[in-house]
PDB file of N, CA, C and O in Angstrom:
ATOM      1  N   MET A   1      98.192 160.783  86.809  1.00  0.00           N
ATOM      2  CA  MET A   1      99.036 159.935  87.616  1.00  0.00           C
ATOM      3  C   MET A   1     100.314 159.638  86.824  1.00  0.00           C
ATOM      4  O   MET A   1     100.277 159.337  85.631  1.00  0.00           O
ATOM      5  N   ILE A   2     101.433 159.732  87.525  1.00  0.00           N
ATOM      6  CA  ILE A   2     102.726 159.488  86.909  1.00  0.00           C
ATOM      7  C   ILE A   2     103.267 158.159  87.421  1.00  0.00           C
ATOM      8  O   ILE A   2     103.405 157.962  88.628  1.00  0.00           O
ATOM      9  N   GLY A   3     103.573 157.254  86.504  1.00  0.00           N
ATOM     10  CA  GLY A   3     104.184 155.980  86.875  1.00  0.00           C
ATOM     11  C   GLY A   3     105.674 156.168  87.133  1.00  0.00           C
ATOM     12  O   GLY A   3     106.392 156.726  86.303  1.00  0.00           O
ATOM     13  N   LEU A   4     106.125 155.703  88.278  1.00  0.00           N
ATOM     14  CA  LEU A   4     107.542 155.812  88.634  1.00  0.00           C
ATOM     15  C   LEU A   4     108.201 154.453  88.455  1.00  0.00           C
ATOM     16  O   LEU A   4     107.839 153.486  89.125  1.00  0.00           O
ATOM     17  N   ASP A   5     109.166 154.386  87.553  1.00  0.00           N
ATOM     18  CA  ASP A   5     109.828 153.106  87.315  1.00  0.00           C
ATOM     19  C   ASP A   5     111.076 152.963  88.180  1.00  0.00           C
ATOM     20  O   ASP A   5     111.442 153.870  88.928  1.00  0.00           O
ATOM     21  N   THR A   6     111.709 151.822  88.062  1.00  0.00           N
ATOM     22  CA  THR A   6     112.882 151.502  88.872  1.00  0.00           C
ATOM     23  C   THR A   6     113.995 152.527  88.699  1.00  0.00           C
ATOM     24  O   THR A   6     114.623 152.929  89.678  1.00  0.00           O
ATOM     25  N   THR A   7     114.242 152.946  87.487  1.00  0.00           N
ATOM     26  CA  THR A   7     115.324 153.896  87.231  1.00  0.00           C
ATOM     27  C   THR A   7     115.095 155.206  87.976  1.00  0.00           C
ATOM     28  O   THR A   7     116.015 155.743  88.592  1.00  0.00           O
ATOM     29  N   ILE A   8     113.889 155.711  87.920  1.00  0.00           N
ATOM     30  CA  ILE A   8     113.598 156.964  88.625  1.00  0.00           C
ATOM     31  C   ILE A   8     113.793 156.778  90.129  1.00  0.00           C
ATOM     32  O   ILE A   8     114.397 157.624  90.788  1.00  0.00           O
ATOM     33  N   LEU A   9     113.288 155.684  90.664  1.00  0.00           N
ATOM     34  CA  LEU A   9     113.402 155.449  92.101  1.00  0.00           C
ATOM     35  C   LEU A   9     114.852 155.300  92.542  1.00  0.00           C
ATOM     36  O   LEU A   9     115.267 155.898  93.535  1.00  0.00           O
ATOM     37  N   VAL A  10     115.623 154.500  91.803  1.00  0.00           N
ATOM     38  CA  VAL A  10     117.023 154.282  92.179  1.00  0.00           C
ATOM     39  C   VAL A  10     117.828 155.566  92.054  1.00  0.00           C
ATOM     40  O   VAL A  10     118.611 155.891  92.946  1.00  0.00           O
ATOM     41  N   ARG A  11     117.650 156.295  90.971  1.00  0.00           N
ATOM     42  CA  ARG A  11     118.398 157.550  90.801  1.00  0.00           C
ATOM     43  C   ARG A  11     118.041 158.553  91.881  1.00  0.00           C
ATOM     44  O   ARG A  11     118.915 159.271  92.365  1.00  0.00           O
ATOM     45  N   TYR A  12     116.783 158.618  92.266  1.00  0.00           N
ATOM     46  CA  TYR A  12     116.362 159.534  93.323  1.00  0.00           C
ATOM     47  C   TYR A  12     116.975 159.133  94.663  1.00  0.00           C
ATOM     48  O   TYR A  12     117.479 159.983  95.397  1.00  0.00           O
ATOM     49  N   LEU A  13     116.933 157.861  94.977  1.00  0.00           N
ATOM     50  CA  LEU A  13     117.444 157.397  96.266  1.00  0.00           C
ATOM     51  C   LEU A  13     118.968 157.423  96.339  1.00  0.00           C
ATOM     52  O   LEU A  13     119.534 157.811  97.361  1.00  0.00           O
ATOM     53  N   ALA A  14     119.630 157.014  95.265  1.00  0.00           N
ATOM     54  CA  ALA A  14     121.092 156.909  95.272  1.00  0.00           C
ATOM     55  C   ALA A  14     121.782 158.254  95.004  1.00  0.00           C
ATOM     56  O   ALA A  14     122.888 158.490  95.491  1.00  0.00           O
ATOM     57  N   GLN A  15     121.142 159.122  94.242  1.00  0.00           N
ATOM     58  CA  GLN A  15     121.736 160.410  93.862  1.00  0.00           C
ATOM     59  C   GLN A  15     123.172 160.205  93.356  1.00  0.00           C
ATOM     60  O   GLN A  15     124.106 160.869  93.804  1.00  0.00           O
ATOM     61  N   ASP A  16     123.318 159.274  92.417  1.00  0.00           N
ATOM     62  CA  ASP A  16     124.651 158.873  91.953  1.00  0.00           C
ATOM     63  C   ASP A  16     125.001 159.341  90.540  1.00  0.00           C
ATOM     64  O   ASP A  16     126.123 159.122  90.082  1.00  0.00           O
ATOM     65  N   ASP A  17     124.079 159.970  89.859  1.00  0.00           N
ATOM     66  CA  ASP A  17     124.333 160.453  88.502  1.00  0.00           C
ATOM     67  C   ASP A  17     123.791 161.876  88.418  1.00  0.00           C
ATOM     68  O   ASP A  17     122.589 162.088  88.575  1.00  0.00           O
ATOM     69  N   PRO A  18     124.665 162.856  88.171  1.00  0.00           N
ATOM     70  CA  PRO A  18     124.218 164.253  88.225  1.00  0.00           C
ATOM     71  C   PRO A  18     123.016 164.580  87.340  1.00  0.00           C
ATOM     72  O   PRO A  18     122.113 165.299  87.768  1.00  0.00           O
ATOM     73  N   VAL A  19     122.995 164.073  86.138  1.00  0.00           N
ATOM     74  CA  VAL A  19     121.911 164.403  85.212  1.00  0.00           C
ATOM     75  C   VAL A  19     120.650 163.605  85.534  1.00  0.00           C
ATOM     76  O   VAL A  19     119.572 164.177  85.694  1.00  0.00           O
ATOM     77  N   GLN A  20     120.788 162.281  85.627  1.00  0.00           N
ATOM     78  CA  GLN A  20     119.609 161.446  85.855  1.00  0.00           C
ATOM     79  C   GLN A  20     119.021 161.642  87.252  1.00  0.00           C
ATOM     80  O   GLN A  20     117.802 161.624  87.420  1.00  0.00           O
ATOM     81  N   SER A  21     119.873 161.828  88.245  1.00  0.00           N
ATOM     82  CA  SER A  21     119.372 162.054  89.602  1.00  0.00           C
ATOM     83  C   SER A  21     118.622 163.376  89.696  1.00  0.00           C
ATOM     84  O   SER A  21     117.605 163.470  90.384  1.00  0.00           O
ATOM     85  N   ALA A  22     119.120 164.389  89.009  1.00  0.00           N
ATOM     86  CA  ALA A  22     118.428 165.683  88.989  1.00  0.00           C
ATOM     87  C   ALA A  22     117.059 165.556  88.336  1.00  0.00           C
ATOM     88  O   ALA A  22     116.083 166.137  88.811  1.00  0.00           O
ATOM     89  N   ALA A  23     116.986 164.798  87.250  1.00  0.00           N
ATOM     90  CA  ALA A  23     115.701 164.595  86.575  1.00  0.00           C
ATOM     91  C   ALA A  23     114.727 163.826  87.463  1.00  0.00           C
ATOM     92  O   ALA A  23     113.545 164.165  87.529  1.00  0.00           O
ATOM     93  N   ALA A  24     115.216 162.796  88.143  1.00  0.00           N
ATOM     94  CA  ALA A  24     114.367 162.014  89.048  1.00  0.00           C
ATOM     95  C   ALA A  24     113.880 162.870  90.208  1.00  0.00           C
ATOM     96  O   ALA A  24     112.722 162.768  90.613  1.00  0.00           O
ATOM     97  N   THR A  25     114.750 163.707  90.739  1.00  0.00           N
ATOM     98  CA  THR A  25     114.375 164.592  91.838  1.00  0.00           C
ATOM     99  C   THR A  25     113.325 165.594  91.382  1.00  0.00           C
ATOM    100  O   THR A  25     112.378 165.878  92.115  1.00  0.00           O
ATOM    101  N   GLU A  26     113.485 166.122  90.196  1.00  0.00           N
ATOM    102  CA  GLU A  26     112.496 167.052  89.626  1.00  0.00           C
ATOM    103  C   GLU A  26     111.117 166.393  89.567  1.00  0.00           C
ATOM    104  O   GLU A  26     110.122 166.997  89.965  1.00  0.00           O
ATOM    105  N   ILE A  27     111.060 165.181  89.083  1.00  0.00           N
ATOM    106  CA  ILE A  27     109.783 164.476  88.964  1.00  0.00           C
ATOM    107  C   ILE A  27     109.175 164.231  90.345  1.00  0.00           C
ATOM    108  O   ILE A  27     108.016 164.568  90.587  1.00  0.00           O
ATOM    109  N   ILE A  28     109.950 163.651  91.234  1.00  0.00           N
ATOM    110  CA  ILE A  28     109.416 163.243  92.540  1.00  0.00           C
ATOM    111  C   ILE A  28     109.103 164.429  93.448  1.00  0.00           C
ATOM    112  O   ILE A  28     108.070 164.441  94.117  1.00  0.00           O
ATOM    113  N   GLU A  29     109.972 165.405  93.476  1.00  0.00           N
ATOM    114  CA  GLU A  29     109.782 166.507  94.430  1.00  0.00           C
ATOM    115  C   GLU A  29     108.970 167.681  93.888  1.00  0.00           C
ATOM    116  O   GLU A  29     108.429 168.465  94.668  1.00  0.00           O
ATOM    117  N   ARG A  30     108.877 167.815  92.575  1.00  0.00           N
ATOM    118  CA  ARG A  30     108.207 168.997  92.042  1.00  0.00           C
ATOM    119  C   ARG A  30     106.986 168.695  91.184  1.00  0.00           C
ATOM    120  O   ARG A  30     106.032 169.473  91.177  1.00  0.00           O
ATOM    121  N   ARG A  31     106.999 167.588  90.466  1.00  0.00           N
ATOM    122  CA  ARG A  31     105.890 167.305  89.555  1.00  0.00           C
ATOM    123  C   ARG A  31     104.777 166.488  90.192  1.00  0.00           C
ATOM    124  O   ARG A  31     103.633 166.542  89.742  1.00  0.00           O
ATOM    125  N   LEU A  32     105.099 165.735  91.229  1.00  0.00           N
ATOM    126  CA  LEU A  32     104.062 164.960  91.898  1.00  0.00           C
ATOM    127  C   LEU A  32     103.312 165.851  92.883  1.00  0.00           C
ATOM    128  O   LEU A  32     103.919 166.598  93.650  1.00  0.00           O
ATOM    129  N   THR A  33     101.998 165.761  92.850  1.00  0.00           N
ATOM    130  CA  THR A  33     101.152 166.541  93.743  1.00  0.00           C
ATOM    131  C   THR A  33      99.988 165.670  94.195  1.00  0.00           C
ATOM    132  O   THR A  33      99.843 164.533  93.747  1.00  0.00           O
ATOM    133  N   GLU A  34      99.164 166.209  95.080  1.00  0.00           N
ATOM    134  CA  GLU A  34      97.959 165.491  95.476  1.00  0.00           C
ATOM    135  C   GLU A  34      97.049 165.268  94.280  1.00  0.00           C
ATOM    136  O   GLU A  34      96.414 164.220  94.161  1.00  0.00           O
ATOM    137  N   ASP A  35      96.987 166.249  93.401  1.00  0.00           N
ATOM    138  CA  ASP A  35      96.136 166.134  92.217  1.00  0.00           C
ATOM    139  C   ASP A  35      96.771 165.294  91.116  1.00  0.00           C
ATOM    140  O   ASP A  35      96.069 164.773  90.250  1.00  0.00           O
ATOM    141  N   ASN A  36      98.081 165.161  91.143  1.00  0.00           N
ATOM    142  CA  ASN A  36      98.813 164.393  90.138  1.00  0.00           C
ATOM    143  C   ASN A  36      99.810 163.479  90.861  1.00  0.00           C
ATOM    144  O   ASN A  36     101.017 163.721  90.828  1.00  0.00           O
ATOM    145  N   PRO A  37      99.296 162.424  91.516  1.00  0.00           N
ATOM    146  CA  PRO A  37     100.159 161.570  92.337  1.00  0.00           C
ATOM    147  C   PRO A  37     101.021 160.635  91.495  1.00  0.00           C
ATOM    148  O   PRO A  37     100.801 160.462  90.296  1.00  0.00           O
ATOM    149  N   GLY A  38     102.001 160.042  92.155  1.00  0.00           N
ATOM    150  CA  GLY A  38     102.834 159.036  91.526  1.00  0.00           C
ATOM    151  C   GLY A  38     102.311 157.646  91.835  1.00  0.00           C
ATOM    152  O   GLY A  38     101.599 157.438  92.816  1.00  0.00           O
ATOM    153  N   PHE A  39     102.670 156.713  90.997  1.00  0.00           N
ATOM    154  CA  PHE A  39     102.295 155.313  91.190  1.00  0.00           C
ATOM    155  C   PHE A  39     103.546 154.465  91.076  1.00  0.00           C
ATOM    156  O   PHE A  39     104.317 154.610  90.127  1.00  0.00           O
ATOM    157  N   ILE A  40     103.751 153.578  92.043  1.00  0.00           N
ATOM    158  CA  ILE A  40     104.869 152.641  92.006  1.00  0.00           C
ATOM    159  C   ILE A  40     104.289 151.236  91.995  1.00  0.00           C
ATOM    160  O   ILE A  40     103.612 150.826  92.937  1.00  0.00           O
ATOM    161  N   SER A  41     104.560 150.503  90.926  1.00  0.00           N
ATOM    162  CA  SER A  41     104.064 149.126  90.848  1.00  0.00           C
ATOM    163  C   SER A  41     104.867 148.233  91.787  1.00  0.00           C
ATOM    164  O   SER A  41     105.980 148.581  92.180  1.00  0.00           O
ATOM    165  N   ILE A  42     104.314 147.107  92.137  1.00  0.00           N
ATOM    166  CA  ILE A  42     105.026 146.159  92.985  1.00  0.00           C
ATOM    167  C   ILE A  42     106.294 145.673  92.296  1.00  0.00           C
ATOM    168  O   ILE A  42     107.294 145.405  92.962  1.00  0.00           O
ATOM    169  N   VAL A  43     106.266 145.556  90.975  1.00  0.00           N
ATOM    170  CA  VAL A  43     107.456 145.130  90.224  1.00  0.00           C
ATOM    171  C   VAL A  43     108.569 146.166  90.366  1.00  0.00           C
ATOM    172  O   VAL A  43     109.722 145.810  90.611  1.00  0.00           O
ATOM    173  N   ALA A  44     108.229 147.446  90.213  1.00  0.00           N
ATOM    174  CA  ALA A  44     109.236 148.507  90.364  1.00  0.00           C
ATOM    175  C   ALA A  44     109.780 148.530  91.787  1.00  0.00           C
ATOM    176  O   ALA A  44     110.971 148.765  91.990  1.00  0.00           O
ATOM    177  N   MET A  45     108.926 148.289  92.766  1.00  0.00           N
ATOM    178  CA  MET A  45     109.370 148.272  94.161  1.00  0.00           C
ATOM    179  C   MET A  45     110.359 147.127  94.399  1.00  0.00           C
ATOM    180  O   MET A  45     111.404 147.326  95.018  1.00  0.00           O
ATOM    181  N   VAL A  46     110.034 145.950  93.915  1.00  0.00           N
ATOM    182  CA  VAL A  46     110.915 144.790  94.095  1.00  0.00           C
ATOM    183  C   VAL A  46     112.228 144.992  93.358  1.00  0.00           C
ATOM    184  O   VAL A  46     113.292 144.684  93.895  1.00  0.00           O
ATOM    185  N   GLU A  47     112.167 145.504  92.142  1.00  0.00           N
ATOM    186  CA  GLU A  47     113.393 145.766  91.386  1.00  0.00           C
ATOM    187  C   GLU A  47     114.274 146.794  92.092  1.00  0.00           C
ATOM    188  O   GLU A  47     115.497 146.654  92.117  1.00  0.00           O
ATOM    189  N   THR A  48     113.662 147.814  92.659  1.00  0.00           N
ATOM    190  CA  THR A  48     114.423 148.848  93.373  1.00  0.00           C
ATOM    191  C   THR A  48     115.147 148.252  94.569  1.00  0.00           C
ATOM    192  O   THR A  48     116.322 148.543  94.793  1.00  0.00           O
ATOM    193  N   VAL A  49     114.462 147.427  95.329  1.00  0.00           N
ATOM    194  CA  VAL A  49     115.093 146.759  96.472  1.00  0.00           C
ATOM    195  C   VAL A  49     116.241 145.888  95.989  1.00  0.00           C
ATOM    196  O   VAL A  49     117.309 145.888  96.600  1.00  0.00           O
ATOM    197  N   TRP A  50     116.044 145.149  94.907  1.00  0.00           N
ATOM    198  CA  TRP A  50     117.091 144.267  94.372  1.00  0.00           C
ATOM    199  C   TRP A  50     118.317 145.098  93.962  1.00  0.00           C
ATOM    200  O   TRP A  50     119.446 144.722  94.279  1.00  0.00           O
ATOM    201  N   VAL A  51     118.107 146.211  93.268  1.00  0.00           N
ATOM    202  CA  VAL A  51     119.228 147.050  92.826  1.00  0.00           C
ATOM    203  C   VAL A  51     119.961 147.642  94.023  1.00  0.00           C
ATOM    204  O   VAL A  51     121.192 147.647  94.055  1.00  0.00           O
ATOM    205  N   LEU A  52     119.220 148.137  95.001  1.00  0.00           N
ATOM    206  CA  LEU A  52     119.867 148.716  96.178  1.00  0.00           C
ATOM    207  C   LEU A  52     120.679 147.671  96.938  1.00  0.00           C
ATOM    208  O   LEU A  52     121.726 147.982  97.504  1.00  0.00           O
ATOM    209  N   ASP A  53     120.195 146.442  96.947  1.00  0.00           N
ATOM    210  CA  ASP A  53     120.911 145.340  97.597  1.00  0.00           C
ATOM    211  C   ASP A  53     122.126 144.913  96.785  1.00  0.00           C
ATOM    212  O   ASP A  53     123.248 144.930  97.291  1.00  0.00           O
ATOM    213  N   ARG A  54     121.913 144.532  95.540  1.00  0.00           N
ATOM    214  CA  ARG A  54     122.973 143.949  94.707  1.00  0.00           C
ATOM    215  C   ARG A  54     123.978 144.959  94.178  1.00  0.00           C
ATOM    216  O   ARG A  54     125.185 144.730  94.252  1.00  0.00           O
ATOM    217  N   ALA A  55     123.497 146.061  93.652  1.00  0.00           N
ATOM    218  CA  ALA A  55     124.399 147.025  93.023  1.00  0.00           C
ATOM    219  C   ALA A  55     125.016 148.013  94.017  1.00  0.00           C
ATOM    220  O   ALA A  55     126.150 148.458  93.837  1.00  0.00           O
ATOM    221  N   TYR A  56     124.263 148.350  95.059  1.00  0.00           N
ATOM    222  CA  TYR A  56     124.746 149.354  96.007  1.00  0.00           C
ATOM    223  C   TYR A  56     125.170 148.757  97.341  1.00  0.00           C
ATOM    224  O   TYR A  56     125.722 149.459  98.188  1.00  0.00           O
ATOM    225  N   GLY A  57     124.916 147.463  97.532  1.00  0.00           N
ATOM    226  CA  GLY A  57     125.369 146.768  98.724  1.00  0.00           C
ATOM    227  C   GLY A  57     124.692 147.183 100.024  1.00  0.00           C
ATOM    228  O   GLY A  57     125.261 147.013 101.102  1.00  0.00           O
ATOM    229  N   LEU A  58     123.485 147.723  99.927  1.00  0.00           N
ATOM    230  CA  LEU A  58     122.777 148.115 101.143  1.00  0.00           C
ATOM    231  C   LEU A  58     122.180 146.886 101.828  1.00  0.00           C
ATOM    232  O   LEU A  58     121.696 145.969 101.166  1.00  0.00           O
ATOM    233  N   ALA A  59     122.220 146.881 103.134  1.00  0.00           N
ATOM    234  CA  ALA A  59     121.618 145.808 103.914  1.00  0.00           C
ATOM    235  C   ALA A  59     120.101 145.995 103.934  1.00  0.00           C
ATOM    236  O   ALA A  59     119.594 147.087 103.680  1.00  0.00           O
ATOM    237  N   ALA A  60     119.391 144.918 104.239  1.00  0.00           N
ATOM    238  CA  ALA A  60     117.925 144.967 104.273  1.00  0.00           C
ATOM    239  C   ALA A  60     117.424 146.056 105.217  1.00  0.00           C
ATOM    240  O   ALA A  60     116.471 146.764 104.892  1.00  0.00           O
ATOM    241  N   ALA A  61     118.052 146.196 106.374  1.00  0.00           N
ATOM    242  CA  ALA A  61     117.630 147.221 107.340  1.00  0.00           C
ATOM    243  C   ALA A  61     117.838 148.626 106.776  1.00  0.00           C
ATOM    244  O   ALA A  61     117.026 149.517 107.028  1.00  0.00           O
ATOM    245  N   GLU A  62     118.911 148.831 106.019  1.00  0.00           N
ATOM    246  CA  GLU A  62     119.164 150.144 105.412  1.00  0.00           C
ATOM    247  C   GLU A  62     118.107 150.460 104.357  1.00  0.00           C
ATOM    248  O   GLU A  62     117.619 151.587 104.272  1.00  0.00           O
ATOM    249  N   ILE A  63     117.761 149.452 103.556  1.00  0.00           N
ATOM    250  CA  ILE A  63     116.756 149.645 102.518  1.00  0.00           C
ATOM    251  C   ILE A  63     115.402 149.949 103.160  1.00  0.00           C
ATOM    252  O   ILE A  63     114.685 150.848 102.719  1.00  0.00           O
ATOM    253  N   ALA A  64     115.065 149.202 104.189  1.00  0.00           N
ATOM    254  CA  ALA A  64     113.783 149.430 104.878  1.00  0.00           C
ATOM    255  C   ALA A  64     113.736 150.806 105.511  1.00  0.00           C
ATOM    256  O   ALA A  64     112.677 151.433 105.539  1.00  0.00           O
ATOM    257  N   ALA A  65     114.857 151.288 106.020  1.00  0.00           N
ATOM    258  CA  ALA A  65     114.904 152.580 106.700  1.00  0.00           C
ATOM    259  C   ALA A  65     114.764 153.761 105.745  1.00  0.00           C
ATOM    260  O   ALA A  65     114.415 154.859 106.178  1.00  0.00           O
ATOM    261  N   ILE A  66     115.026 153.561 104.478  1.00  0.00           N
ATOM    262  CA  ILE A  66     114.926 154.648 103.505  1.00  0.00           C
ATOM    263  C   ILE A  66     113.544 155.278 103.542  1.00  0.00           C
ATOM    264  O   ILE A  66     113.423 156.502 103.512  1.00  0.00           O
ATOM    265  N   GLY A  67     112.511 154.466 103.607  1.00  0.00           N
ATOM    266  CA  GLY A  67     111.147 154.977 103.624  1.00  0.00           C
ATOM    267  C   GLY A  67     110.773 155.653 104.926  1.00  0.00           C
ATOM    268  O   GLY A  67     109.749 156.333 104.993  1.00  0.00           O
ATOM    269  N   LEU A  68     111.576 155.482 105.959  1.00  0.00           N
ATOM    270  CA  LEU A  68     111.265 156.068 107.257  1.00  0.00           C
ATOM    271  C   LEU A  68     111.956 157.400 107.488  1.00  0.00           C
ATOM    272  O   LEU A  68     111.639 158.105 108.447  1.00  0.00           O
ATOM    273  N   ARG A  69     112.885 157.749 106.632  1.00  0.00           N
ATOM    274  CA  ARG A  69     113.619 159.014 106.793  1.00  0.00           C
ATOM    275  C   ARG A  69     112.694 160.181 106.448  1.00  0.00           C
ATOM    276  O   ARG A  69     111.941 160.111 105.477  1.00  0.00           O
ATOM    277  N   PRO A  70     112.748 161.242 107.234  1.00  0.00           N
ATOM    278  CA  PRO A  70     111.872 162.387 106.978  1.00  0.00           C
ATOM    279  C   PRO A  70     112.041 162.973 105.577  1.00  0.00           C
ATOM    280  O   PRO A  70     111.060 163.380 104.956  1.00  0.00           O
ATOM    281  N   GLU A  71     113.264 163.019 105.082  1.00  0.00           N
ATOM    282  CA  GLU A  71     113.490 163.609 103.767  1.00  0.00           C
ATOM    283  C   GLU A  71     113.283 162.627 102.633  1.00  0.00           C
ATOM    284  O   GLU A  71     113.334 163.025 101.469  1.00  0.00           O
ATOM    285  N   GLY A  72     113.048 161.344 102.934  1.00  0.00           N
ATOM    286  CA  GLY A  72     112.750 160.369 101.906  1.00  0.00           C
ATOM    287  C   GLY A  72     113.939 159.687 101.284  1.00  0.00           C
ATOM    288  O   GLY A  72     113.780 158.659 100.625  1.00  0.00           O
ATOM    289  N   ARG A  73     115.132 160.227 101.473  1.00  0.00           N
ATOM    290  CA  ARG A  73     116.301 159.551 100.926  1.00  0.00           C
ATOM    291  C   ARG A  73     117.419 159.628 101.912  1.00  0.00           C
ATOM    292  O   ARG A  73     118.508 159.117 101.651  1.00  0.00           O
TER     293      ARG A  73
END
């Protein structure tokens, strides 16, 4: 099981840094499998929402909709 922290989640969702976003995408899209799933703690989830709100200015509805998009971001 791979623990996904706030940095990985934010970089994957925001795709705002060429190097770090590529690394986050590699982990989430290629290294996670049914046999090797990812784990997101409630703390990482709350921090991710806070960063998307405060640093990226996303509205609550936009943040909630991220998880509903077919492609995930």
